[in-house]
ZAMARGU-4260 file (C-alpha; in steps of 0.2 Angstrom, whole numbers, plus 5000, padded with zeros to 4 digits):
<rodrens>
0) 5043/4980/4949 | 5038/4969/4967 | 5044/4978/4984 | 5056/4966/4987 | 5066/4970/4971
5) 5064/4988/4974 | 5072/4986/4991 | 5089/4976/4980 | 5091/4989/4969 | 5106/5002/4975
10) 5098/5015/4984 | 5081/5004/4988 | 5065/5014/4985 | 5070/5031/4988 | 5083/5028/4973
15) 5069/5021/4963 | 5056/5035/4967 | 5068/5046/4963 | 5069/5055/4980 | 5084/5061/4988
20) 5088/5063/5006 | 5080/5080/5006 | 5065/5076/4997 | 5061/5062/5011 | 5067/5071/5026
25) 5051/5078/5028 | 5033/5071/5025 | 5015/5075/5027 | 5001/5063/5030 | 4983/5067/5026
30) 4967/5060/5024 | 4959/5062/5004 | 4949/5053/4993 | 4957/5041/4983 | 4947/5048/4967
35) 4960/5064/4968 | 4975/5054/4963 | 4978/5046/4947 | 4982/5029/4954 | 4996/5018/4967
40) 5012/5013/4964 | 5014/4994/4964 | 5017/4982/4978 | 5002/4983/4985 | 5004/4997/4998
45) 4990/5009/4999 | 4999/5023/5006 | 5009/5028/4992 | 4998/5036/4979 | 5001/5048/4965
50) 4993/5062/4956 | 4998/5069/4939 | 4991/5087/4943 | 4990/5097/4958 | 4982/5090/4974
55) 4974/5104/4985 | 4974/5097/5005 | 4964/5107/5017 | 4970/5110/5033 | 4959/5100/5043
60) 4965/5083/5032 | 4980/5084/5038 | 4986/5071/5053 | 5005/5076/5052 | 5019/5086/5044
65) 5036/5088/5048 | 5052/5078/5050 | 5051/5060/5043 | 5059/5055/5059 | 5047/5060/5071
70) 5031/5051/5062 | 5024/5037/5069 | 5010/5027/5061
</rodrens>
């Protein structure tokens, strides 16, 4: 499913990913090697990667954590 198709679905991409308001209210941005992850979501967005297992992120790799509303790219 393309990002454009997801955006047209009721609830948009958050609904497609199974994200509730509570789950999307806060975020974490970090730098890590891509080999730690299982893959990325279709749609060509490099910033949405997933892992099928736990990933430990060192504190010095964290760029931002906090309310989603306070994040700027």
